N, CA and C atoms as a LAMMPS dump frame, in Angstrom:
ITEM: TIMESTEP
0
ITEM: NUMBER OF ATOMS
591
ITEM: BOX BOUNDS ff ff ff
-5.0000000000000000e+02 5.0000000000000000e+02
-5.0000000000000000e+02 5.0000000000000000e+02
-5.0000000000000000e+02 5.0000000000000000e+02
ITEM: ATOMS id mol type element x y z
1 1 1 N 1.123 -1.242 0.129
2 1 2 C -0.087 -0.093 -0.193
3 1 3 C 0.889 1.119 -0.045
4 2 1 N 0.399 2.573 -1.147
5 2 2 C 1.424 3.227 -1.339
6 2 3 C 1.248 4.388 0.376
7 3 1 N 2.629 4.805 0.787
8 3 2 C 2.082 5.328 1.507
9 3 3 C 2.046 7.487 0.866
10 4 1 N 1.561 7.711 1.97
11 4 2 C -0.15 8.743 1.691
12 4 3 C 1.468 10.015 1.602
13 5 1 N 1.436 10.567 0.647
14 5 2 C 2.777 12.153 0.499
15 5 3 C 2.76 13.309 1.439
16 6 1 N 3.158 13.059 2.779
17 6 2 C 3.045 13.818 3.86
18 6 3 C 3.196 15.413 3.359
19 7 1 N 4.405 15.836 2.284
20 7 2 C 3.894 17.071 2.129
21 7 3 C 2.289 17.296 1.357
22 8 1 N 1.895 16.67 0.774
23 8 2 C 0.518 16.563 0.178
24 8 3 C -0.597 16.732 1.147
25 9 1 N -0.537 16.207 2.194
26 9 2 C -1.428 16.338 3.372
27 9 3 C -1.1 17.665 4.098
28 10 1 N 0.471 18.093 4.065
29 10 2 C 0.038 18.914 5.538
30 10 3 C -0.416 19.943 4.313
31 11 1 N -0.343 20.184 3.366
32 11 2 C -0.63 21.4 2.611
33 11 3 C -2.108 21.343 2.999
34 12 1 N -2.313 19.927 2.444
35 12 2 C -3.917 20.194 2.983
36 12 3 C -4.707 20.705 4.066
37 13 1 N -3.766 20.211 4.792
38 13 2 C -3.873 20.647 6.048
39 13 3 C -4.027 21.873 6.682
40 14 1 N -2.871 22.646 5.236
41 14 2 C -3.126 24.18 5.948
42 14 3 C -4.518 24.686 5.409
43 15 1 N -5.051 23.857 4.268
44 15 2 C -5.76 25.224 3.036
45 15 3 C -7.097 24.702 4.198
46 16 1 N -7.62 23.544 4.935
47 16 2 C -8.077 23.18 5.713
48 16 3 C -8.147 23.853 6.168
49 17 1 N -7.695 24.122 7.507
50 17 2 C -7.361 25.427 8.791
51 17 3 C -7.546 27.088 8.021
52 18 1 N -7.306 26.88 6.781
53 18 2 C -7.67 28.477 5.847
54 18 3 C -9.079 28.622 5.866
55 19 1 N -9.217 27.487 5.128
56 19 2 C -10.746 27.88 5.111
57 19 3 C -11.806 28.608 6.399
58 20 1 N -11.189 27.354 7.763
59 20 2 C -12.178 27.196 9.005
60 20 3 C -11.931 29.058 9.391
61 21 1 N -10.445 29.649 9.258
62 21 2 C -10.099 30.577 9.653
63 21 3 C -11.291 31.726 8.672
64 22 1 N -10.665 31.562 7.367
65 22 2 C -12.142 33.081 6.661
66 22 3 C -13.243 32.581 7.234
67 23 1 N -13.593 31.184 7.056
68 23 2 C -15.222 31.202 8.19
69 23 3 C -15.385 31.923 9.418
70 24 1 N -14.952 32.047 10.11
71 24 2 C -14.476 32.272 11.359
72 24 3 C -14.499 33.663 11.539
73 25 1 N -13.188 34.574 11.068
74 25 2 C -12.459 35.953 11.176
75 25 3 C -12.627 36.813 9.93
76 26 1 N -12.985 35.674 9.053
77 26 2 C -12.399 36.971 7.32
78 26 3 C -11.494 36.84 6.885
79 27 1 N -11.361 37.148 5.367
80 27 2 C -10.33 37.325 4.569
81 27 3 C -9.773 38.645 5.747
82 28 1 N -10.143 39.857 5.774
83 28 2 C -9.86 40.675 5.542
84 28 3 C -9.047 40.821 7.389
85 29 1 N -9.403 39.813 8.293
86 29 2 C -8.895 39.742 9.426
87 29 3 C -7.666 38.779 9.897
88 30 1 N -8.272 37.658 8.125
89 30 2 C -7.245 36.072 8.85
90 30 3 C -5.531 36.514 8.569
91 31 1 N -4.555 36.48 9.13
92 31 2 C -3.059 36.221 9.231
93 31 3 C -2.305 34.878 9.167
94 32 1 N -1.376 35.071 9.277
95 32 2 C -0.633 33.944 9.153
96 32 3 C -0.812 33.091 10.39
97 33 1 N -0.459 33.611 11.232
98 33 2 C 0.066 32.976 12.541
99 33 3 C -1.758 32.464 12.577
100 34 1 N -2.842 33.19 11.92
101 34 2 C -3.834 32.67 12.801
102 34 3 C -4.139 30.943 12.44
103 35 1 N -3.748 31.146 11.058
104 35 2 C -3.517 29.795 10.179
105 35 3 C -2.275 28.693 10.567
106 36 1 N -1.823 29.281 10.864
107 36 2 C -0.454 28.35 11.942
108 36 3 C -0.736 28.396 12.987
109 37 1 N -1.797 28.311 13.655
110 37 2 C -2.133 28.378 15.057
111 37 3 C -3.919 26.988 15.212
112 38 1 N -4.205 27.309 13.615
113 38 2 C -5.032 26.34 13.349
114 38 3 C -4.699 25.459 13.096
115 39 1 N -3.636 24.889 12.057
116 39 2 C -2.992 24.307 11.778
117 39 3 C -1.919 23.083 12.938
118 40 1 N -1.277 23.875 13.907
119 40 2 C -0.742 23.259 14.869
120 40 3 C 0.103 23.711 14.679
121 41 1 N 1.218 24.401 13.279
122 41 2 C 2.386 24.744 12.853
123 41 3 C 3.046 26.103 13.004
124 42 1 N 3.745 26.654 12.6
125 42 2 C 4.24 27.431 12.622
126 42 3 C 4.047 28.217 11.559
127 43 1 N 4.334 29.73 11.817
128 43 2 C 4.148 30.509 10.22
129 43 3 C 5.504 29.91 9.538
130 44 1 N 6.475 29.724 9.881
131 44 2 C 7.422 29.388 9.166
132 44 3 C 6.827 28.427 7.994
133 45 1 N 6.066 27.222 8.832
134 45 2 C 5.419 26.047 7.673
135 45 3 C 4.59 26.67 7.137
136 46 1 N 3.926 27.073 6.88
137 46 2 C 2.931 28.503 6.035
138 46 3 C 3.397 28.716 4.498
139 47 1 N 4.26 29.942 5.016
140 47 2 C 4.772 30.091 4.112
141 47 3 C 6.098 28.886 3.114
142 48 1 N 6.666 28.004 3.853
143 48 2 C 7.073 27.191 2.94
144 48 3 C 5.873 26.687 2.131
145 49 1 N 5.091 26.51 1.991
146 49 2 C 4.057 25.747 1.587
147 49 3 C 3.647 27.131 0.605
148 50 1 N 3.518 28.321 1.217
149 50 2 C 2.664 29.479 0.226
150 50 3 C 3.225 30.427 0.267
151 51 1 N 3.623 31.31 -0.748
152 51 2 C 4.496 32.72 -1.423
153 51 3 C 4.116 33.506 -0.099
154 52 1 N 2.809 33.614 0.102
155 52 2 C 1.816 34.518 0.577
156 52 3 C 0.636 34.676 0.856
157 53 1 N 0.112 35.754 0.962
158 53 2 C -1.194 34.93 2.434
159 53 3 C -2.133 35.578 0.584
160 54 1 N -2.147 36.311 -0.251
161 54 2 C -3.041 36.254 -1.468
162 54 3 C -3.104 34.284 -1.866
163 55 1 N -1.98 33.982 -2.216
164 55 2 C -1.588 32.179 -2.704
165 55 3 C -2.423 32.072 -1.623
166 56 1 N -2.13 31.807 -0.598
167 56 2 C -2.554 31.053 0.791
168 56 3 C -4.242 31.193 0.45
169 57 1 N -4.834 32.159 0.434
170 57 2 C -6.16 32.576 0.112
171 57 3 C -7.043 32.175 -0.737
172 58 1 N -6.084 32.357 -1.865
173 58 2 C -6.468 31.48 -3.666
174 58 3 C -6.209 30.168 -3.242
175 59 1 N -5.594 29.307 -3.038
176 59 2 C -5.753 27.945 -2.548
177 59 3 C -6.561 27.918 -1.791
178 60 1 N -6.783 28.647 -1.273
179 60 2 C -8.127 27.803 0.383
180 60 3 C -9.45 28.038 -0.776
181 61 1 N -10.148 29.328 -1.478
182 61 2 C -11.229 29.056 -2.319
183 61 3 C -11.535 28.018 -3.547
184 62 1 N -9.986 27.572 -3.903
185 62 2 C -9.666 26.217 -4.471
186 62 3 C -10.375 25.093 -4.412
187 63 1 N -9.893 24.926 -2.847
188 63 2 C -9.895 23.919 -2.356
189 63 3 C -11.164 23.234 -1.784
190 64 1 N -12.083 24.817 -1.392
191 64 2 C -12.813 24.623 -1.02
192 64 3 C -13.975 24.54 -2.223
193 65 1 N -14.046 24.788 -2.829
194 65 2 C -15.028 24.377 -4.596
195 65 3 C -14.164 23.405 -4.554
196 66 1 N -13.271 22.342 -4.594
197 66 2 C -13.099 21.282 -5.037
198 66 3 C -14.026 20.208 -4.023
199 67 1 N -13.631 20.657 -3.143
200 67 2 C -14.503 19.253 -1.72
201 67 3 C -16.184 19.725 -1.978
202 68 1 N -16.944 20.873 -2.437
203 68 2 C -18.427 21.394 -2.555
204 68 3 C -17.833 20.044 -3.497
205 69 1 N -17.7 19.99 -4.678
206 69 2 C -17.906 18.866 -5.823
207 69 3 C -17.764 17.428 -5.147
208 70 1 N -16.554 17.239 -4.433
209 70 2 C -16.295 15.755 -4.149
210 70 3 C -17.444 15.494 -3.172
211 71 1 N -17.671 16.294 -2.339
212 71 2 C -18.797 15.839 -1.426
213 71 3 C -20.348 15.862 -2.021
214 72 1 N -20.664 15.941 -2.852
215 72 2 C -21.577 16.193 -4.631
216 72 3 C -21.252 15.008 -5.318
217 73 1 N -20.365 14.136 -5.263
218 73 2 C -19.822 13.41 -7.042
219 73 3 C -20.597 12.138 -6.54
220 74 1 N -21.235 11.592 -5.806
221 74 2 C -22.558 10.675 -6.391
222 74 3 C -23.156 11.074 -6.391
223 75 1 N -23.882 12.827 -5.872
224 75 2 C -25.122 12.447 -6.795
225 75 3 C -24.782 13.55 -8.623
226 76 1 N -23.824 14.18 -8.517
227 76 2 C -23.022 13.945 -10.158
228 76 3 C -22.998 13.278 -10.927
229 77 1 N -22.408 11.878 -10.52
230 77 2 C -22.204 10.707 -10.838
231 77 3 C -22.894 9.939 -10.861
232 78 1 N -24.188 10.434 -10.432
233 78 2 C -25.65 9.119 -10.745
234 78 3 C -26.127 8.542 -11.722
235 79 1 N -26.837 7.563 -11.911
236 79 2 C -27.582 7.413 -13.502
237 79 3 C -28.906 7.588 -13.049
238 80 1 N -29.871 8.206 -11.946
239 80 2 C -30.62 8.775 -11.727
240 80 3 C -31.843 9.866 -12.6
241 81 1 N -32.144 10.301 -12.95
242 81 2 C -32.992 10.825 -14.002
243 81 3 C -32.867 12.423 -13.164
244 82 1 N -32.335 13.428 -14.112
245 82 2 C -32.319 14.569 -13.843
246 82 3 C -32.894 15.459 -12.461
247 83 1 N -33.816 15.331 -12.713
248 83 2 C -35.203 15.373 -11.714
249 83 3 C -34.59 15.639 -10.034
250 84 1 N -34.575 13.839 -10.269
251 84 2 C -33.918 13.67 -9.012
252 84 3 C -32.359 14.332 -8.418
253 85 1 N -31.603 14.324 -9.016
254 85 2 C -30.651 14.822 -9.367
255 85 3 C -30.21 16.046 -8.561
256 86 1 N -31.311 17.132 -9.005
257 86 2 C -31.319 18.44 -8.781
258 86 3 C -32.044 18.532 -6.97
259 87 1 N -33.409 17.411 -6.891
260 87 2 C -33.533 17.512 -5.504
261 87 3 C -32.588 17.451 -4.804
262 88 1 N -31.987 16.351 -4.999
263 88 2 C -30.862 15.997 -4.276
264 88 3 C -29.601 16.924 -4.053
265 89 1 N -29.201 17.838 -5.187
266 89 2 C -27.917 18.516 -5.222
267 89 3 C -28.234 19.836 -3.942
268 90 1 N -30.073 20.157 -4.612
269 90 2 C -30.4 21.521 -3.594
270 90 3 C -30.412 20.655 -2.01
271 91 1 N -30.862 20.301 -1.772
272 91 2 C -30.907 19.011 -0.375
273 91 3 C -29.134 19.331 0.549
274 92 1 N -28.038 19.189 -0.472
275 92 2 C -26.885 18.626 -0.457
276 92 3 C -26.366 20.287 -0.516
277 93 1 N -26.901 20.813 -1.043
278 93 2 C -26.622 22.885 -0.025
279 93 3 C -26.534 23.051 0.575
280 94 1 N -27.678 22.856 1.454
281 94 2 C -28.49 23.32 2.476
282 94 3 C -27.475 23.672 3.628
283 95 1 N -27.383 24.729 3.914
284 95 2 C -26.371 25.114 4.938
285 95 3 C -26.393 24.331 6.513
286 96 1 N -26.669 22.824 6.572
287 96 2 C -27.66 22.608 7.313
288 96 3 C -25.89 21.519 8.597
289 97 1 N -24.685 21.406 8.245
290 97 2 C -24.042 20.285 8.751
291 97 3 C -22.604 21.711 9.184
292 98 1 N -21.599 20.891 9.453
293 98 2 C -20.439 22.223 10.207
294 98 3 C -19.777 22.223 8.389
295 99 1 N -19.956 21.303 7.473
296 99 2 C -18.722 21.623 6.571
297 99 3 C -19.145 22.287 5.807
298 100 1 N -20.37 21.75 5.573
299 100 2 C -21.043 23.147 4.762
300 100 3 C -21.395 24.325 5.067
301 101 1 N -21.827 24.311 6.149
302 101 2 C -21.662 26.101 7.354
303 101 3 C -20.479 26.369 6.077
304 102 1 N -19.146 26.072 6.821
305 102 2 C -17.789 26.548 6.569
306 102 3 C -18.162 27.043 5.433
307 103 1 N -17.889 25.987 4.881
308 103 2 C -18.165 26.102 3.352
309 103 3 C -18.97 27.848 2.572
310 104 1 N -20.142 26.997 2.866
311 104 2 C -21.187 28.781 2.876
312 104 3 C -20.301 30.202 3.578
313 105 1 N -19.698 30.173 4.73
314 105 2 C -19.253 31.415 4.786
315 105 3 C -17.71 31.56 4.126
316 106 1 N -17.651 30.636 3.309
317 106 2 C -16.187 30.708 2.638
318 106 3 C -16.655 31.532 1.417
319 107 1 N -17.263 31.21 0.849
320 107 2 C -17.957 31.136 -0.232
321 107 3 C -18.79 33.194 -0.013
322 108 1 N -18.932 33.229 0.966
323 108 2 C -19.266 34.457 1.092
324 108 3 C -18.878 35.158 1.316
325 109 1 N -17.442 35.155 1.869
326 109 2 C -16.484 35.889 2.116
327 109 3 C -15.878 35.807 0.482
328 110 1 N -15.461 34.841 -0.5
329 110 2 C -15.173 35.098 -1.353
330 110 3 C -15.796 36.151 -1.95
331 111 1 N -16.755 36.832 -2.315
332 111 2 C -17.738 37.143 -3.192
333 111 3 C -17.86 38.962 -2.683
334 112 1 N -17.617 39.142 -1.089
335 112 2 C -17.69 40.298 -0.364
336 112 3 C -16.302 40.95 -0.853
337 113 1 N -15.223 40.555 -0.475
338 113 2 C -14.09 40.876 -1.011
339 113 3 C -13.708 40.447 -2.632
340 114 1 N -14.594 40.012 -3.861
341 114 2 C -14.388 39.523 -4.793
342 114 3 C -14.895 41.103 -5.151
343 115 1 N -15.409 41.913 -4.352
344 115 2 C -15.705 43.315 -4.358
345 115 3 C -15.038 44.303 -5.207
346 116 1 N -13.94 44.268 -4.337
347 116 2 C -12.728 44.641 -4.99
348 116 3 C -11.757 44.123 -4.876
349 117 1 N -11.657 42.824 -5.873
350 117 2 C -10.465 42.311 -5.982
351 117 3 C -10.061 41.314 -6.901
352 118 1 N -9.742 42.142 -8.028
353 118 2 C -9.531 41.673 -9.024
354 118 3 C -9.261 40.043 -9.378
355 119 1 N -8.058 39.422 -8.901
356 119 2 C -7.918 38.772 -8.466
357 119 3 C -9.48 37.356 -8.249
358 120 1 N -10.104 37.505 -7.469
359 120 2 C -10.914 37.196 -6.093
360 120 3 C -11.852 36.746 -7.566
361 121 1 N -12.551 38.181 -7.938
362 121 2 C -13.39 38.145 -8.915
363 121 3 C -12.919 37.043 -10.261
364 122 1 N -11.615 36.772 -10.635
365 122 2 C -11.485 36.076 -11.381
366 122 3 C -11.492 34.267 -10.849
367 123 1 N -11.349 34.09 -9.895
368 123 2 C -11.038 33.087 -8.749
369 123 3 C -12.983 32.849 -9.494
370 124 1 N -13.715 33.574 -8.297
371 124 2 C -14.954 33.63 -8.599
372 124 3 C -15.643 32.69 -10.129
373 125 1 N -15.027 33.696 -10.949
374 125 2 C -15.684 33.447 -12.292
375 125 3 C -15.72 31.838 -13.085
376 126 1 N -14.035 31.053 -12.411
377 126 2 C -13.883 30.291 -12.845
378 126 3 C -14.73 29.426 -11.787
379 127 1 N -14.581 28.807 -10.659
380 127 2 C -15.565 28.5 -9.795
381 127 3 C -16.809 28.183 -10.466
382 128 1 N -17.288 29.704 -10.67
383 128 2 C -19.3 29.924 -11.177
384 128 3 C -19.229 29.106 -11.947
385 129 1 N -18.352 29.259 -13.049
386 129 2 C -18.546 28.751 -14.744
387 129 3 C -18.651 27.656 -14.616
388 130 1 N -17.948 26.862 -13.668
389 130 2 C -18.42 25.64 -13.854
390 130 3 C -19.615 25.161 -12.838
391 131 1 N -19.864 25.614 -11.753
392 131 2 C -21.07 25.224 -11.214
393 131 3 C -22.056 25.311 -12.022
394 132 1 N -21.842 26.503 -13.031
395 132 2 C -23.055 26.561 -13.574
396 132 3 C -23.179 25.407 -14.986
397 133 1 N -22.782 25.31 -15.464
398 133 2 C -21.594 23.807 -16.653
399 133 3 C -22.458 22.663 -15.8
400 134 1 N -22.366 22.583 -14.607
401 134 2 C -23.251 21.231 -13.827
402 134 3 C -23.761 21.428 -13.809
403 135 1 N -24.9 22.153 -12.91
404 135 2 C -26.625 22.839 -13.487
405 135 3 C -26.849 22.91 -14.462
406 136 1 N -26.345 23.634 -15.891
407 136 2 C -26.852 23.106 -17.265
408 136 3 C -27.161 21.567 -17.499
409 137 1 N -25.63 21.147 -17.105
410 137 2 C -25.602 19.209 -17.353
411 137 3 C -27.007 18.539 -17.351
412 138 1 N -26.913 18.927 -16.029
413 138 2 C -28.548 18.517 -15.55
414 138 3 C -29.866 18.609 -15.804
415 139 1 N -30.201 19.69 -16.015
416 139 2 C -30.888 20.214 -16.69
417 139 3 C -30.853 19.807 -18.539
418 140 1 N -30.54 19.842 -19.316
419 140 2 C -30.096 19.599 -20.311
420 140 3 C -30.415 18.171 -20.645
421 141 1 N -30.093 17.456 -19.645
422 141 2 C -30.056 15.889 -19.414
423 141 3 C -31.366 15.619 -18.889
424 142 1 N -32.138 16.259 -18.313
425 142 2 C -33.971 16.132 -17.876
426 142 3 C -34.487 16.835 -19.218
427 143 1 N -34.442 18.082 -19.704
428 143 2 C -35.055 18.423 -21.341
429 143 3 C -34.55 16.754 -22.124
430 144 1 N -33.883 16.307 -22.35
431 144 2 C -33.415 15.096 -23.069
432 144 3 C -33.766 14.596 -22.68
433 145 1 N -34.482 13.987 -21.327
434 145 2 C -34.728 12.713 -20.725
435 145 3 C -36.809 12.874 -20.962
436 146 1 N -36.736 14.415 -21.098
437 146 2 C -38.212 14.665 -20.636
438 146 3 C -38.734 14.841 -19.313
439 147 1 N -37.549 14.944 -18.755
440 147 2 C -38.473 14.871 -17.173
441 147 3 C -38.297 16.811 -16.878
442 148 1 N -37.748 17.302 -17.688
443 148 2 C -37.601 19.066 -17.462
444 148 3 C -37.731 19.249 -18.216
445 149 1 N -39.921 19.978 -18.17
446 149 2 C -40.713 20.147 -19.608
447 149 3 C -40.277 21.477 -19.993
448 150 1 N -39.413 22.61 -19.107
449 150 2 C -39.705 23.58 -19.341
450 150 3 C -38.367 23.915 -20.211
451 151 1 N -38.416 23.96 -21.7
452 151 2 C -37.218 24.087 -22.657
453 151 3 C -36.247 25.431 -22.788
454 152 1 N -36.551 25.855 -21.699
455 152 2 C -35.226 27.561 -21.683
456 152 3 C -34.062 27.155 -22.298
457 153 1 N -33.386 27.354 -22.654
458 153 2 C -31.568 27.885 -22.478
459 153 3 C -31.59 27.115 -20.938
460 154 1 N -30.502 25.803 -20.877
461 154 2 C -30.452 25.786 -19.564
462 154 3 C -29.797 26.082 -18.82
463 155 1 N -28.868 27.157 -19.635
464 155 2 C -27.286 27.642 -18.408
465 155 3 C -28.578 29.047 -17.838
466 156 1 N -29.343 29.634 -18.548
467 156 2 C -30.117 30.533 -17.785
468 156 3 C -30.854 29.721 -16.667
469 157 1 N -31.424 28.753 -16.887
470 157 2 C -31.733 27.589 -15.832
471 157 3 C -31.421 27.762 -14.714
472 158 1 N -30.267 27.118 -14.547
473 158 2 C -28.917 27.194 -14.119
474 158 3 C -28.619 28.257 -12.886
475 159 1 N -28.276 29.85 -14.012
476 159 2 C -28.313 30.984 -13.604
477 159 3 C -29.382 30.844 -12.562
478 160 1 N -30.426 31.121 -12.665
479 160 2 C -31.803 31.021 -12.017
480 160 3 C -31.333 30.249 -10.838
481 161 1 N -31.74 28.953 -10.805
482 161 2 C -31.461 28.108 -9.699
483 161 3 C -30.368 28.857 -9.151
484 162 1 N -29.043 28.348 -9.583
485 162 2 C -28.043 28.289 -8.394
486 162 3 C -28.49 30.156 -8.154
487 163 1 N -28.564 31.123 -8.498
488 163 2 C -28.657 32.821 -7.901
489 163 3 C -29.764 32.331 -7.035
490 164 1 N -30.944 31.856 -7.209
491 164 2 C -32.273 31.794 -5.755
492 164 3 C -31.175 30.922 -4.539
493 165 1 N -30.831 29.907 -5.048
494 165 2 C -29.622 28.906 -3.532
495 165 3 C -28.617 30.015 -2.936
496 166 1 N -28.422 30.803 -3.298
497 166 2 C -27.373 31.431 -3.061
498 166 3 C -27.721 32.917 -2.442
499 167 1 N -28.444 33.704 -2.786
500 167 2 C -29.153 34.32 -1.712
501 167 3 C -30.524 33.84 -0.946
502 168 1 N -30.443 32.278 -0.684
503 168 2 C -31.335 31.503 0.019
504 168 3 C -30.495 31.655 1.302
505 169 1 N -29.666 30.912 0.702
506 169 2 C -28.928 30.457 1.904
507 169 3 C -27.886 31.435 2.716
508 170 1 N -27.781 32.527 1.798
509 170 2 C -27.065 33.974 2.52
510 170 3 C -28.312 34.1 3.884
511 171 1 N -29.396 34.371 3.415
512 171 2 C -30.744 34.242 4.486
513 171 3 C -30.666 33.893 5.744
514 172 1 N -30.644 32.277 5.324
515 172 2 C -30.009 31.011 6.735
516 172 3 C -28.698 31.4 6.792
517 173 1 N -27.693 32.078 6.611
518 173 2 C -26.573 32.033 7.128
519 173 3 C -26.448 33.114 8.247
520 174 1 N -27.646 34.36 7.976
521 174 2 C -27.423 35.294 8.981
522 174 3 C -28.99 35.447 9.383
523 175 1 N -29.31 33.956 9.601
524 175 2 C -30.711 33.835 10.771
525 175 3 C -31.668 34.214 10.509
526 176 1 N -32.26 34.438 9.713
527 176 2 C -33.886 35.368 8.883
528 176 3 C -34.416 34.663 9.851
529 177 1 N -35.247 34.921 10.072
530 177 2 C -36.453 34.706 11.218
531 177 3 C -37.326 33.896 9.518
532 178 1 N -37.949 34.353 8.806
533 178 2 C -38.061 34.078 7.365
534 178 3 C -37.668 32.69 6.871
535 179 1 N -36.388 33.108 6.747
536 179 2 C -35.32 31.972 5.921
537 179 3 C -34.697 31.01 6.193
538 180 1 N -35.75 30.106 6.585
539 180 2 C -35.053 28.487 7.638
540 180 3 C -34.704 27.954 6.237
541 181 1 N -33.395 26.577 7.067
542 181 2 C -32.769 25.312 5.862
543 181 3 C -34.286 25.484 5.049
544 182 1 N -35.917 24.989 5.975
545 182 2 C -36.556 23.99 5.796
546 182 3 C -37.818 24.588 4.578
547 183 1 N -37.595 26.502 4.741
548 183 2 C -37.857 26.888 3.632
549 183 3 C -36.97 27.482 2.534
550 184 1 N -35.534 26.774 2.464
551 184 2 C -34.482 27.072 2.095
552 184 3 C -35.15 25.874 0.478
553 185 1 N -35.403 24.269 1.29
554 185 2 C -35.167 23.661 0.789
555 185 3 C -36.932 23.858 0.577
556 186 1 N -37.97 24.225 0.997
557 186 2 C -39.229 24.388 0.132
558 186 3 C -39.35 25.045 -1.48
559 187 1 N -38.499 26.113 -1.197
560 187 2 C -37.974 27.063 -2.819
561 187 3 C -37.306 26.339 -3.386
562 188 1 N -36.522 25.201 -2.591
563 188 2 C -35.631 25.033 -4.13
564 188 3 C -35.955 23.792 -5.549
565 189 1 N -36.716 22.856 -4.139
566 189 2 C -37.231 21.739 -4.745
567 189 3 C -39.054 22.453 -5.218
568 190 1 N -39.507 24.235 -4.83
569 190 2 C -40.634 24.84 -5.663
570 190 3 C -40.321 24.986 -6.958
571 191 1 N -39.043 24.952 -7.165
572 191 2 C -37.945 25.858 -8.713
573 191 3 C -38.289 24.453 -9.457
574 192 1 N -37.576 23.284 -9.222
575 192 2 C -37.866 22.428 -9.767
576 192 3 C -39.129 21.589 -9.842
577 193 1 N -40.286 21.398 -9.734
578 193 2 C -41.413 21.233 -9.701
579 193 3 C -42.067 21.783 -10.844
580 194 1 N -41.49 23.156 -10.673
581 194 2 C -41.854 24.512 -11.673
582 194 3 C -41.48 23.939 -13.528
583 195 1 N -40.603 23.256 -13.41
584 195 2 C -39.788 23.35 -14.02
585 195 3 C -39.877 22.013 -14.96
586 196 1 N -40.671 20.846 -14.434
587 196 2 C -40.362 19.681 -14.076
588 196 3 C -42.003 19.344 -14.807
589 197 1 N -42.073 17.988 -15.574
590 197 2 C -43.478 17.707 -15.988
591 197 3 C -44.438 17.015 -15.116
């Protein structure tokens, strides 16, 4: 059995810690020493793997997106009808467990800081473009199999669903009394019902 690569594992550990610090403190307040403390290493170790704070943050966002897709891999690669995939995907994105809540916090920070940072804007464009393509491909599948009756452009439908989920999740994260996790689930499922047969 192959030994795990210690450097790869250490790098991933640092990126996990960075996401945690971003979720708790935000990007502006993040310090390399915070990540070192969260990781249990010296700041020098962080600098060994990442040249500067910007590189650390960029890599943490990329890892956050990759982890998001990994956690939904079974849904994305299933042979289920598109409607079922969409419903499962919505449920998987509800900010209901610790890891998903942290991931949503990291995304919220990306969007806020991306308003002022062209590099984060590029990162958002990449990740969001890939996410949009994934959702659009499921909608295309549904149109082809006949379970999605609305024949609008799948990318436009993906934009509507993704932006709705994003907005609803932000309301859940700020503890809206009107927008609970159950209300978010209901709204997402209602969208799927509206476009389905």
